[in-house]
C-alpha positions in Angstrom: 136.6 43.3 79.6 135.7 47.0 79.3 132.7 49.2 79.5 132.9 52.2 77.2 130.3 54.8 77.9 129.8 57.9 75.8 128.1 60.7 77.6 126.5 63.7 75.8 128.0 66.6 77.9 125.1 68.9 76.9 122.3 66.6 77.9 121.9 67.2 81.6 118.4 65.7 81.7 119.5 62.2 80.8 122.5 62.1 83.2 120.4 60.4 85.9 119.4 57.7 83.4 123.0 57.3 82.4 124.0 56.9 86.0 121.3 54.2 86.6 122.4 52.3 83.5 126.1 52.5 84.4 125.6 51.1 87.9 123.3 48.4 86.5 126.1 47.4 84.2 128.7 47.4 87.0 126.5 45.2 89.1 126.2 42.5 86.3 128.1 39.3 87.1 129.7 39.2 83.7 131.2 42.7 84.1 132.4 42.4 87.7 136.0 42.8 86.7 135.4 45.3 83.8 137.3 48.5 83.6 135.3 51.6 82.7 136.1 54.3 80.2 133.7 57.3 79.9 133.9 59.7 77.0 132.5 63.1 77.9 131.6 64.0 74.4 130.6 67.3 72.8 133.2 69.3 74.8 133.2 71.8 71.9 129.6 72.9 72.7 129.0 76.1 74.7 127.5 75.3 78.1 128.6 71.7 78.2 129.4 70.0 81.5 133.0 69.4 82.1 134.4 65.9 82.7 134.7 66.8 86.4 131.0 67.8 86.6 129.9 64.6 84.9 132.2 62.6 87.2 130.5 64.3 90.2 126.9 63.7 88.8 127.8 60.0 88.1 129.5 59.7 91.6 132.4 58.0 89.9 134.6 58.4 93.0 132.3 55.8 94.7 133.3 53.2 92.2 135.9 51.1 94.1 135.7 47.7 92.4 136.4 48.8 88.9 139.2 50.9 87.5 137.7 53.9 85.7 138.7 56.9 83.7 136.7 59.8 82.3 138.0 61.6 79.1 136.8 64.8 77.6 136.4 64.5 73.9 134.8 65.9 70.7 133.8 63.3 68.2 133.7 65.9 65.4 137.3 67.0 65.7 138.8 63.8 67.2 140.1 65.7 70.3 140.4 63.6 73.4 
């Protein structure tokens, strides 16, 4: 099982809500063994947060029970 989360790299205001939802999903019994893939979308936009910044804001380094990866991407061009 996998959790695939797409993050809008421009939307700094919603990042705290995204973090709450991610950790709520990770705590769910049905997802206790799920791997996590996070797409840091809109990397083509000026002023966007980098994948590293998003990782820090979401405190991904504290996730020990789930393998995770964050990937920079741009849905419009298909990069990442």
